[in-house]
Structure formats: C-alpha cells, structure tokens
SELO-462547 format. One record per residue (C-alpha): residue number from 1; y, z, x. Coordinates in Angstrom, 1 decimal. Example, Ala and Ser with C-alpha at 12.3 -4.5 7.8 and 13.67 -1.06 7.14 Angstrom:
2
> 1, -4.5, 7.8, 12.3 .
> 2, -1.1, 7.1, 13.7 .
***
This chain:
311
> 1, 150.7, 158.3, 76.5 .
> 2, 152.8, 160.0, 73.9 .
> 3, 155.2, 157.0, 73.7 .
> 4, 152.3, 154.6, 73.3 .
> 5, 151.0, 156.5, 70.2 .
> 6, 154.5, 156.8, 68.7 .
> 7, 154.8, 153.0, 69.0 .
> 8, 151.5, 152.0, 67.5 .
> 9, 151.1, 154.5, 64.6 .
> 10, 154.3, 153.8, 62.6 .
> 11, 153.8, 150.0, 63.1 .
> 12, 150.2, 150.1, 62.0 .
> 13, 151.1, 152.3, 59.0 .
> 14, 153.8, 149.9, 57.9 .
> 15, 151.5, 146.8, 58.0 .
> 16, 148.7, 148.6, 56.3 .
> 17, 151.0, 149.8, 53.5 .
> 18, 152.5, 146.4, 52.9 .
> 19, 149.0, 144.9, 52.7 .
> 20, 147.8, 147.3, 50.0 .
> 21, 150.9, 147.7, 47.9 .
> 22, 150.8, 144.9, 45.2 .
> 23, 154.4, 144.4, 44.3 .
> 24, 157.4, 142.9, 46.1 .
> 25, 159.6, 145.9, 45.0 .
> 26, 157.2, 148.3, 46.6 .
> 27, 157.1, 146.2, 49.8 .
> 28, 160.9, 146.3, 50.0 .
> 29, 161.0, 150.0, 49.5 .
> 30, 158.5, 150.6, 52.3 .
> 31, 160.4, 148.3, 54.7 .
> 32, 163.7, 150.2, 53.9 .
> 33, 162.1, 153.5, 54.6 .
> 34, 160.6, 152.2, 57.9 .
> 35, 163.9, 150.8, 59.0 .
> 36, 165.8, 154.0, 58.3 .
> 37, 163.2, 156.2, 60.1 .
> 38, 162.2, 153.9, 63.0 .
> 39, 164.8, 151.1, 63.2 .
> 40, 164.8, 151.2, 67.0 .
> 41, 161.1, 150.6, 67.2 .
> 42, 161.3, 147.6, 64.9 .
> 43, 164.2, 146.3, 67.0 .
> 44, 162.0, 146.5, 70.1 .
> 45, 159.2, 144.7, 68.3 .
> 46, 161.5, 141.9, 67.3 .
> 47, 162.8, 141.7, 70.9 .
> 48, 159.3, 141.4, 72.2 .
> 49, 158.5, 138.6, 69.8 .
> 50, 161.6, 136.7, 70.9 .
> 51, 160.5, 137.1, 74.6 .
> 52, 157.0, 135.9, 73.7 .
> 53, 158.4, 132.9, 71.8 .
> 54, 160.6, 132.0, 74.7 .
> 55, 157.7, 132.2, 77.2 .
> 56, 155.6, 129.9, 74.9 .
> 57, 158.4, 127.3, 74.8 .
> 58, 158.8, 127.4, 78.6 .
> 59, 155.0, 126.9, 79.1 .
> 60, 155.0, 124.0, 76.6 .
> 61, 157.9, 122.3, 78.5 .
> 62, 156.1, 122.8, 81.8 .
> 63, 152.9, 121.4, 80.4 .
> 64, 154.8, 118.4, 79.0 .
> 65, 156.4, 117.8, 82.4 .
> 66, 153.0, 118.0, 84.2 .
> 67, 151.5, 115.5, 81.8 .
> 68, 154.5, 113.2, 82.4 .
> 69, 154.0, 113.5, 86.2 .
> 70, 150.3, 112.8, 85.8 .
> 71, 151.0, 109.7, 83.7 .
> 72, 153.5, 108.5, 86.3 .
> 73, 151.0, 109.0, 89.0 .
> 74, 148.4, 107.0, 87.1 .
> 75, 150.8, 104.2, 86.5 .
> 76, 151.7, 104.0, 90.2 .
> 77, 148.0, 104.0, 91.2 .
> 78, 147.4, 101.2, 88.6 .
> 79, 150.3, 99.1, 90.1 .
> 80, 149.0, 99.6, 93.6 .
> 81, 145.5, 98.7, 92.6 .
> 82, 146.8, 95.6, 90.8 .
> 83, 148.7, 94.5, 93.9 .
> 84, 145.5, 94.9, 96.0 .
> 85, 143.6, 92.8, 93.5 .
> 86, 146.1, 90.0, 93.8 .
> 87, 145.6, 90.1, 97.6 .
> 88, 141.9, 90.2, 97.2 .
> 89, 141.8, 87.2, 94.8 .
> 90, 144.0, 85.4, 97.3 .
> 91, 141.4, 85.9, 100.0 .
> 92, 138.7, 84.3, 97.9 .
> 93, 140.8, 81.6, 96.3 .
> 94, 138.8, 78.8, 98.0 .
> 95, 135.6, 80.2, 96.8 .
> 96, 136.9, 80.5, 93.2 .
> 97, 138.3, 77.0, 93.2 .
> 98, 134.9, 75.7, 94.4 .
> 99, 133.0, 77.5, 91.7 .
> 100, 135.4, 76.1, 89.0 .
> 101, 135.3, 72.6, 90.4 .
> 102, 131.5, 72.4, 90.4 .
> 103, 131.0, 72.6, 86.6 .
> 104, 134.1, 70.4, 86.0 .
> 105, 132.7, 67.7, 88.3 .
> 106, 129.3, 68.0, 86.5 .
> 107, 131.0, 67.6, 83.1 .
> 108, 132.8, 64.5, 84.2 .
> 109, 129.6, 62.9, 85.6 .
> 110, 127.7, 63.7, 82.4 .
> 111, 130.5, 62.3, 80.2 .
> 112, 130.3, 59.1, 82.2 .
> 113, 126.6, 58.9, 81.9 .
> 114, 126.8, 59.6, 78.1 .
> 115, 129.3, 56.8, 77.7 .
> 116, 126.9, 54.3, 79.4 .
> 117, 124.0, 55.4, 77.3 .
> 118, 126.0, 55.1, 74.1 .
> 119, 126.5, 51.4, 74.8 .
> 120, 122.7, 50.8, 74.7 .
> 121, 121.0, 49.3, 71.6 .
> 122, 119.6, 51.6, 70.3 .
> 123, 121.2, 54.5, 72.1 .
> 124, 118.7, 57.0, 73.6 .
> 125, 119.8, 60.0, 71.4 .
> 126, 117.4, 62.5, 73.1 .
> 127, 118.9, 61.8, 76.5 .
> 128, 122.4, 62.0, 75.1 .
> 129, 121.6, 65.4, 73.4 .
> 130, 120.4, 66.7, 76.8 .
> 131, 123.6, 65.5, 78.4 .
> 132, 125.6, 67.3, 75.8 .
> 133, 123.6, 70.5, 76.4 .
> 134, 124.4, 70.2, 80.1 .
> 135, 128.1, 69.6, 79.4 .
> 136, 128.2, 72.7, 77.1 .
> 137, 126.4, 74.8, 79.8 .
> 138, 128.8, 73.7, 82.5 .
> 139, 131.8, 74.3, 80.3 .
> 140, 130.6, 77.9, 79.6 .
> 141, 130.1, 78.5, 83.3 .
> 142, 133.7, 77.4, 84.1 .
> 143, 135.0, 79.5, 81.2 .
> 144, 133.2, 82.5, 82.5 .
> 145, 134.7, 82.1, 86.0 .
> 146, 138.2, 81.7, 84.6 .
> 147, 137.7, 84.7, 82.2 .
> 148, 136.7, 87.0, 85.1 .
> 149, 139.5, 85.8, 87.2 .
> 150, 142.0, 86.5, 84.5 .
> 151, 140.7, 90.0, 84.2 .
> 152, 141.2, 90.6, 87.9 .
> 153, 144.7, 89.3, 87.8 .
> 154, 145.8, 91.3, 84.7 .
> 155, 147.6, 94.6, 85.4 .
> 156, 145.8, 97.4, 83.6 .
> 157, 145.2, 101.1, 83.8 .
> 158, 141.7, 102.5, 83.9 .
> 159, 140.0, 101.9, 80.6 .
> 160, 136.6, 103.6, 80.4 .
> 161, 133.7, 101.8, 78.6 .
> 162, 129.9, 101.4, 79.0 .
> 163, 129.4, 99.2, 82.1 .
> 164, 126.3, 97.5, 83.5 .
> 165, 126.7, 97.7, 87.3 .
> 166, 124.1, 94.9, 87.8 .
> 167, 126.4, 92.6, 85.8 .
> 168, 129.3, 93.7, 87.9 .
> 169, 127.3, 92.7, 91.0 .
> 170, 126.3, 89.4, 89.6 .
> 171, 129.9, 88.5, 88.6 .
> 172, 131.2, 89.5, 92.1 .
> 173, 128.6, 87.4, 93.8 .
> 174, 129.5, 84.4, 91.6 .
> 175, 133.1, 84.7, 92.7 .
> 176, 132.2, 84.8, 96.5 .
> 177, 129.2, 82.6, 96.6 .
> 178, 131.0, 79.5, 97.9 .
> 179, 132.9, 81.5, 100.5 .
> 180, 129.7, 83.1, 101.7 .
> 181, 128.1, 79.6, 102.0 .
> 182, 131.1, 78.3, 103.9 .
> 183, 130.8, 81.2, 106.4 .
> 184, 127.0, 80.6, 106.8 .
> 185, 126.1, 84.0, 105.3 .
> 186, 122.7, 84.5, 103.7 .
> 187, 123.2, 86.6, 100.6 .
> 188, 120.4, 88.6, 99.0 .
> 189, 120.3, 91.1, 96.1 .
> 190, 118.1, 94.1, 95.3 .
> 191, 119.2, 95.0, 91.8 .
> 192, 117.3, 97.7, 89.9 .
> 193, 116.2, 96.0, 86.7 .
> 194, 115.9, 99.2, 84.7 .
> 195, 119.4, 100.5, 85.5 .
> 196, 121.2, 102.7, 82.9 .
> 197, 124.8, 101.9, 82.1 .
> 198, 127.7, 103.9, 83.6 .
> 199, 131.0, 105.0, 82.1 .
> 200, 133.7, 103.1, 83.9 .
> 201, 136.3, 100.3, 84.0 .
> 202, 134.6, 97.0, 84.7 .
> 203, 137.7, 95.4, 86.3 .
> 204, 138.4, 98.2, 88.7 .
> 205, 134.7, 98.6, 89.6 .
> 206, 134.5, 94.9, 90.3 .
> 207, 137.5, 95.2, 92.5 .
> 208, 135.7, 97.9, 94.6 .
> 209, 132.6, 95.8, 95.0 .
> 210, 134.6, 92.6, 95.9 .
> 211, 136.6, 94.5, 98.5 .
> 212, 133.4, 95.8, 100.1 .
> 213, 131.8, 92.3, 100.0 .
> 214, 134.9, 90.6, 101.5 .
> 215, 135.1, 93.3, 104.3 .
> 216, 131.4, 92.8, 105.0 .
> 217, 131.8, 89.0, 105.3 .
> 218, 134.8, 89.4, 107.6 .
> 219, 132.8, 91.8, 109.9 .
> 220, 130.3, 89.0, 110.6 .
> 221, 132.8, 86.4, 111.9 .
> 222, 131.7, 87.0, 115.5 .
> 223, 128.0, 87.2, 114.7 .
> 224, 125.8, 84.1, 115.4 .
> 225, 125.3, 82.1, 112.2 .
> 226, 121.6, 82.6, 112.0 .
> 227, 122.1, 86.4, 112.0 .
> 228, 124.7, 86.7, 109.2 .
> 229, 123.1, 88.5, 106.3 .
> 230, 124.6, 90.3, 103.3 .
> 231, 122.7, 92.4, 100.8 .
> 232, 123.9, 93.9, 97.5 .
> 233, 121.7, 96.6, 96.1 .
> 234, 121.8, 98.9, 93.1 .
> 235, 119.5, 101.9, 92.3 .
> 236, 119.4, 105.3, 90.7 .
> 237, 120.6, 107.8, 93.2 .
> 238, 119.5, 110.8, 91.1 .
> 239, 119.3, 111.8, 87.4 .
> 240, 123.0, 111.6, 87.0 .
> 241, 124.4, 108.7, 89.0 .
> 242, 124.0, 105.1, 90.0 .
> 243, 124.3, 103.9, 93.6 .
> 244, 125.7, 100.5, 94.7 .
> 245, 125.4, 99.4, 98.4 .
> 246, 126.8, 96.5, 100.4 .
> 247, 124.8, 96.1, 103.6 .
> 248, 125.8, 93.6, 106.4 .
> 249, 124.7, 92.6, 109.8 .
> 250, 128.2, 92.5, 111.2 .
> 251, 129.9, 94.3, 114.1 .
> 252, 129.2, 97.7, 112.6 .
> 253, 131.3, 100.8, 112.5 .
> 254, 132.0, 103.2, 115.4 .
> 255, 131.1, 106.8, 114.8 .
> 256, 134.7, 107.8, 115.7 .
> 257, 136.0, 105.5, 112.9 .
> 258, 133.7, 106.7, 110.0 .
> 259, 135.9, 109.6, 109.1 .
> 260, 139.1, 107.4, 109.0 .
> 261, 137.9, 104.2, 107.3 .
> 262, 139.1, 105.3, 103.8 .
> 263, 142.5, 106.6, 105.0 .
> 264, 145.6, 104.7, 103.8 .
> 265, 147.0, 102.2, 106.3 .
> 266, 144.0, 102.6, 108.7 .
> 267, 142.4, 99.2, 109.5 .
> 268, 140.1, 97.7, 112.1 .
> 269, 141.2, 94.1, 111.2 .
> 270, 143.9, 92.4, 113.3 .
> 271, 145.7, 91.2, 110.1 .
> 272, 144.6, 94.0, 107.8 .
> 273, 146.9, 96.3, 105.8 .
> 274, 144.6, 99.3, 105.6 .
> 275, 144.9, 99.7, 101.9 .
> 276, 141.7, 98.1, 100.5 .
> 277, 139.3, 100.9, 101.3 .
> 278, 141.7, 103.7, 100.4 .
> 279, 142.3, 102.1, 97.0 .
> 280, 138.5, 101.6, 96.5 .
> 281, 138.1, 105.3, 97.2 .
> 282, 140.8, 106.3, 94.7 .
> 283, 139.1, 104.1, 92.0 .
> 284, 135.7, 105.5, 92.7 .
> 285, 137.0, 109.1, 92.6 .
> 286, 138.8, 108.4, 89.4 .
> 287, 135.4, 107.5, 88.0 .
> 288, 133.9, 110.8, 89.2 .
> 289, 132.0, 109.2, 92.0 .
> 290, 131.8, 109.1, 95.8 .
> 291, 132.1, 106.4, 98.5 .
> 292, 131.1, 106.5, 102.1 .
> 293, 130.1, 104.3, 105.1 .
> 294, 127.3, 104.5, 107.6 .
> 295, 126.1, 102.6, 110.6 .
> 296, 123.2, 100.3, 109.8 .
> 297, 120.9, 100.7, 112.8 .
> 298, 121.4, 98.4, 115.7 .
> 299, 123.7, 96.0, 113.9 .
> 300, 126.0, 96.2, 110.9 .
> 301, 127.1, 98.8, 108.4 .
> 302, 126.3, 100.0, 104.9 .
> 303, 129.1, 100.9, 102.4 .
> 304, 127.9, 102.8, 99.4 .
> 305, 129.5, 104.2, 96.3 .
> 306, 128.1, 106.1, 93.3 .
> 307, 129.2, 106.2, 89.7 .
> 308, 128.0, 108.8, 87.1 .
> 309, 125.8, 107.5, 84.3 .
> 310, 127.2, 107.1, 80.8 .
> 311, 126.5, 110.1, 78.6 .
***
C-alpha cells in the first residue's frame, strides 16, 4: 500500500503543476526537479506506456488478421454458392428455354400478322397498334427472364437490400413453370398480399427458393400424375420475420433423416451431391433466419425458411 501511494502522489503532483503553471520555462523547471528526485518512477511509467502501446499494436494486428480470415471465408462461401447456382440453372435449363421461346415465337407470329395487315388498303391501324403492344409485352417478358437468369449466373457476394419475398416467389415460379408442367405437377401459391419487405440479397434468396422447389419436384417423380401438387406460401411468422414454405405431395421425409437433411454431402437422391440444402441453410443463416423441414401428414414434406423483416 505504501508503494502504491508513493507511485501516484508524485505523478499526480507533476501533472497538476504542469497544468497550472503558465510558462514553458516553469514547466521545464518542474520536469527537471521531478526527474532529479523521482527519475526511477518516471522511467517505470515510460516503460508501462511502451508495454501498453505494444499490446495495442498486437491486438490491432490480430483484429486485422481475423477480418481477413472472415473475408476469405465469405469469398469461399460465395464461390461455393455460385457453383451451386450454376448446377441449379443447369437442372432447369429446359424450363428456362421454353419460357424464353414462348414470347419469341409470339413476337415472330405477330410480326408476320402485322406485315400482312400493312399490305391492306387502307391498313387497319388499330389492329396494328394492338399487335405492336403485344410484341412489346412479349419482348419485355423475354427480357425479364434473361435478366433474372443473368443474375443467377453472375458470381457475387451477399449484397443486402430491401427485398419483396413475394416477388422472389413469382420470379422463381416463372423460371420453373414449364418444367413443372412437363412433369405434370399442379402448382399453387398462397402469397400474403400485405407482406413487409425483408433485408436480404435477392439472388441468394431466389437460389434458396429455387433449390427447395426443384427438390420438391424431384420428390414427386414416383407419385401418380394426378397426385403431384406443389404449393408456395408466404406469410408473417411473427412481428419480426417472414416465412416462406414449399409444400409438396412427394415421397416425404423419414423422421430419421430430418436432422441430417441440411448436412453437407448428405443426400437422398441417387445422383445428388448433398450440397444444395447445406448451401441453402448457410445463405438463410447469413440473413439471420432459420430453415427446417417437416413431414407433411400422410404424404409429402414442407420445407420452410424465415428471413427477418427490414428495419
């Protein structure tokens, strides 16, 4: 206790004296007297300051390395998610090609019709205007499909923005509509019309939903055609999050598999890689949400994820 008082009193006296004495000459005189009487103490203080500075530098370096490691992890996750998107798009290529081909075929037919009408005397301008409106609408439809496809194929890290999950659902359904029809699957939606926006990355969230939809369609391959049903639903889960569900009438999920479905490299498909659902979980968790699966009664399964609402 005696040493602690001897350490603090002279030091405090020095700082107080320097603060109140107005001239530089007086300051120097005080410092000289302090050094001559208590030089060892001042040396200890300087040493302590050096140690503290060294510790601060070490902590800053460690913090920088941790940030670098986190950035590297994010880049690796982004690359894996991008690779999974490429595989996913490959699985629905036929559906996308069909959806692009439809408006292009309609544009060609309307252009031929307009050419015939223009040869009439006088040309029916009202009908031609209607044809031009149809061509413009079909062109915008094809453009929208290509734009969404380009987004899915582009490598990108998570970029948060205000997102309408109903729009995410509509876009996903547009991309798989032809594939669902080819498989004989009846698709229905229950989208909450008064849904608040969430804070998220639209491309990554669309990837999650597309993955769940494609998995659901695959699960119904052995189900009689009349019983193949797929439902996409959105709703408020609570006051803080939005819930998106993909419900199918497929083979269902065994109770013993539920806890492993989202593990990396675990799959129930003969040709599956076991990465789609694990990547979906990583994306959802990056958004601060949760994802899970449950049996859907006598037949099928329901996969659900939540995303926090935008602030």
